C-alpha positions, 0 to 999 in steps of 0.5 A: 403488461410486462411492467405490470408483471415485473412489478408484481413479481418485486411485491411478491418477492418482498413478501417471501423475504421478511425483512426489517430495516431502520435508520436515523439519529439519536439525540438528548433533550437539549438536541445533542448527538448521543454517540455509542448508544445501544440500538437493538431490535426488542427480544433479539440479539441483533443490535449496533451503536450510534456513531459519533454524530449519534447516527445508526442503521440496522437491519434484519432478515427477520420481522420486528414489531420494535426497537429499543434505544439505551444508553448509561444516564438515560432512559431506555426508550422503546420505539414500536415500528409501523412497517419493515422499513423506517428511515430518518428516525429521530430518537429523543432520550431523556436523562435518568435522575436515579441512574445519574446517582448511581453511575459515574459517567465519564465525558470529555477526557476521562480521568486516569486515576479514577476511571474503572474501564482503565483498571480492566485496560490494565488487566487486558495489557498484563494478559494479552500474550496468554490468549489465542494460538500464542499460547501454544507451542504449534498450531494449526487452523482452517481459514475461509476468507471472502473478499468483495467490492461493491459500488455503493450510494447508488441514486436514480441519476447514476442508474440512468447515467449514459456511462452504463448504457448497455449494462442496465441489467447490473442493477438487478443486484442492488442491496443495502449495507447493514453497517452504513445503510447506504445501497450498494452493487456487488461488482467483484468477489474473491473466495479463498480456502487455506490451512494454516500452520505455525510454530511459536517456538520456531516463529515460523508460520505458513499458508497453504492455499487449497482453493481460490475462486473469484468473479469474472477475473479467474486468472488474474492473480496480480489483482487478487494479490493486490486486494489481499494486500490491501486488507492485510491481516492484523491483531487487535492486541497490537499497539497499532493496526496498520490499514492502508499504510496508515498506523492506527493506535489500537484501542487495546494499545498500551498508548491507548490512554493517550488518545482515547477516552473509555467508558465502562458501560455495562456488564452481562453474560455473552455465550456463558461468560460474564464480560464487561462492555467498554466504549472508547472514542477519540480524545482529539481529532485528526488522529488515526483513531477509532470509535466503538465498544469491546466485551472483555471476559472478567477472568481471562481478560480476553476480548470476547467481542470488538468492533472498531470504526475509524474516526470521521476526522482521521487523516485518511485519503480516499476512504470515508469509512472504516468498520471492523468486527471481531468474534472470539470463542472459548477453548477449555474454558480459558483461551479465547481464539478468533473465529470471525474477522470482518472488515468494511472500508468505503472508498470515495473521492469525496467524504460526503454521505451522498457521494458515490464510492466503493465498498471493500469487504473482508470476511475471514472465518477460522475453524478446526483449530489444532494444538502442539502438533510439531512439524519439521523446521524444513516444512516452513522452508518448502516452497508451495506453488500458489498458481496451480491451475487446480486451485483456481479451478475447484469444482462447486463440490469443493466449495459446497465443502469447504465455505464456512458460510453460505453466500447470500443472493447478492454474492451468488448473483455477482458471479453470473452478473460479472461473467455477463458483464465481461462480454459487454464492449463498453465495459471492455473499454473501461476496463482497458482505460483502467489498466492503463492508468495502473500499468502505464501500458495500453493493450493492443492484442498480445503487444502492449504500447508504453509506457505512456507516461514517459512519451515526451521529455526535453533536456539541453542535448536533444531538445524536445524528445518524443519516445514511444515503445512497447513490450510482448504481453500474452499473459502475466505468466509469460516465460519470456518478454521482448521490450522496446522504445524508439525515440527522437530528439528535435535539437540533435536530430538523431533517432535513439533506441533500446531493445532487450528481452529476457527468458525464464529457463526454470521456474523453481530457481527462477533462472533466467536469461537476458540481453539487450542494447540501448543507444541513448542520451543519459544523465549518468550520475543520477544515482550511486548505485548504478545499475546496467539496466538496458531500458533504464532511464533517469528522469533527470534527462528527460524532465520537461523543465529543469533548474538552470542548464541540464548539459552534463549528458552522456551519449551511451552505447550499452550492450549487456547479457547475463543470467540470474537465479534465486537460491532462496525466497526473495534472494537473487544472484545476478551475473551481467557482462556489458560493453559500453562507450560513452562520449559527451552529448553536448559541446559544454561538457566533457569526459575528456581524460588522459590515456596511459600514454598522456594523449587526450581521449574523449571517448570511453570504451569499457567492458565490465562484468558485475556480481550482484546480490539482491535480498528483499525480505518480506517482499510479496509478488504475483505471478510465476513468469519471467516478470513478477509484480511486486505487491507491497511495493515500499513495504520491505527492505532492500539489501543489495552487494555488488562487485564490478570488475573492468577489463582492460584491452579485451574487446577494446577495454580502456581501464581495469578496475574493481568497484564495490557498492553496497545499499540498504534502504528499510521503511519504518512505521513509527507507531502513531508518529508516522513513517520513516524511510531510510537509506544507506549507500556505501562504495569505492572504486579501487583503481583510477578511472575517468569521470565517465566511470566515477561516482558523482554524488547524485544532484537534483535540477528538476522540480521534482522531489527525487528520493535518494538524491540531493535537491540543492546539488547540481549534477557533477557539482560533487564527484567521488571514487569513495562515498557513504550517504544517508538519507532520512525521510519522515512523514508525520502523517498530520499528527502535528497539523491536526493540533492546529485549529486553522490547519486541522480540517485541510488534512495536510501532512508534515514531512521533514528530510535530511540528506548527507553524504561523505566522499573522497577522490584520489589524487591519481583520479584528479590528475587523470581527468584533468583534460576535461576541465571540470573542477573535481571536488569530493564533499571530505567535509560531510556535505548535508542539507534538510527539507521541511515538506507539506504533503496531501495538498488536494491529497495528490501533492507534496511541496518541499522547501529544501535547504543547503546546509554547507559548501555555501561558497561553491560556485552557483551553489543553491541555498534553497529550492522548492520541489514537488512531487505528485502521488496517490496515498491513503 
């Protein structure tokens, strides 16, 4: 009886909510798919265009009796609908002879000389900076943003899966996408209301968050920040639109004519403005391009509406679909301002349409524009606390007043559904597993065990090594944190450990004190710009497999204490006092040196004071505790300047010296040509010091591709007291392979690298270190090497082929080597 009642309820509900859904494919008389054909419900403004395979999906909350199909050069076709749902339609359009005589149809590669669409495109280029908020000295507006994630392509097999046992109630929220036609289940939603201020004269912009609400993760600002960074804002007028760390060529780009074909399809009034409709599609497969259409005004040459759909053949991992819509409104009969921005992406491990995936959807609405109301420059520099409890706990009345569009029934239901889901033990288990894979730590109450990825290692000193650690974790905004680890080497049968603590004393200035101690085996010289991180450890001394004997290892006992603060955003000053003892960890490697009396010493005892200045412009972080999570890692510059003073006699110090170091690293998006990573390092030690305190050029005897190391150098092959190094690595993102027929469908990516270093070492340092028996050599004739890599193998692996450029006569010189690296990237 109860099943009958439930069935009756759903039937009754469907009668209350009128809805029409259609999907299918449009072809011509020869069976060829018709891309970018117009599909519209009769006597309505609800429509779409077919994709490059001629497929379409269209839905409406109203009843419609017919759907109309049209395309330039074909007869318009009207199809009467028998019911509210009609799937898998196959529409045949016949060529229209009269239209073919009157309209020039461009197919394939459109001519740049005679194409009227390109005349309009050039007008857009000429006026691109004359529209929107850029036309005013100052501006402000209200912004409402809604982010949602949905599990999609849901079928009966998934619903009946044992994985969801005990969570069956979630399937009550299933609906269908009006973009792809696939079923979906909302699993996360986040809403934000903010006020944006900008000054084009000062080149400043500031966004003040007024309210934030999300389903099930109210206090997880890190998750919210990661999601928002994934869907960065963009401007369709820019030459390149960056999504998921990939630079797509905009159809409005000045270089668009090199990668797109354009067709002038139609002209009509849009909101009482005469506009032209232009369809665009990629010239070649495999490039980061879109397909779609836009409407452009005939006097201001501003975009009125635009939609963009990523090409199916775009070299993009884990993303099956990208779809964008933007709408603009008219101000003062001339200026067009964006009012709505919709972004949908379909994440999936497989690109097949029937594979399960996750929709990520962002809807941004803009309203209440104001112009030419200046504010003091200091206004833009004032810090705004985005983590106020009040902001994340606004009442329902606030949202009813500030939402620019109502939530639909699915979005309303997901709040309650996820709050319930959090109480299900099986879901809690899945959540913990996902958090472990993301952070490397497994949560046990208020203590995290990990990092789980560094439990096992091997080196010549310790043999097989086991390491286990953990940290306190009461919440992401903890004002203090203690971390530690213990390790044991089965060859040297020694126990190692490390422990550190840090405490945030002042949240505004981020004044932090820290201290720690570590006894361990380390590969010193694994990087040029050193840090006294107590818990730091290089892969070089803990990797399971290495090239040749990895025996040039050091036993270190390091104690540090210091403080840091941030006088300005993303600028940190740090003062560290340290004391360390160094001795060789193997019998085949020596740190021996001559003391001031001419006696040979094997152990170094050295206190230091270091002043470090760190600047990371445009870095984004989440949280306000003693540790913050970097949101846009690898997407900002790193600048470091450090001075170290070595103290002699005090605390048993052996040497007095000064060391200066500098580092600058920067990623660059080179338009449609991929992404370039650059690093420049320089440093000098002004006084004679033993080998343990010099600057070895960082070699790499592992089989991993390690950025900022030299893949064909052994450890300590070059040692310097003054150095300058350059590292370049460029990922073309498949631009070359996409033009090779038999490689095109593999989605491989080309990576090239170049590394060079100059160094010198003084006669005093050579004499001081004579007893260790190591022939100290610096690369005074600039050492260089280069590499050619094939990335995106199985979408998770890159293989690099490394070539040594010179110093080929050095004993045991490795002329060629192969390294690899695993990683997930879009």
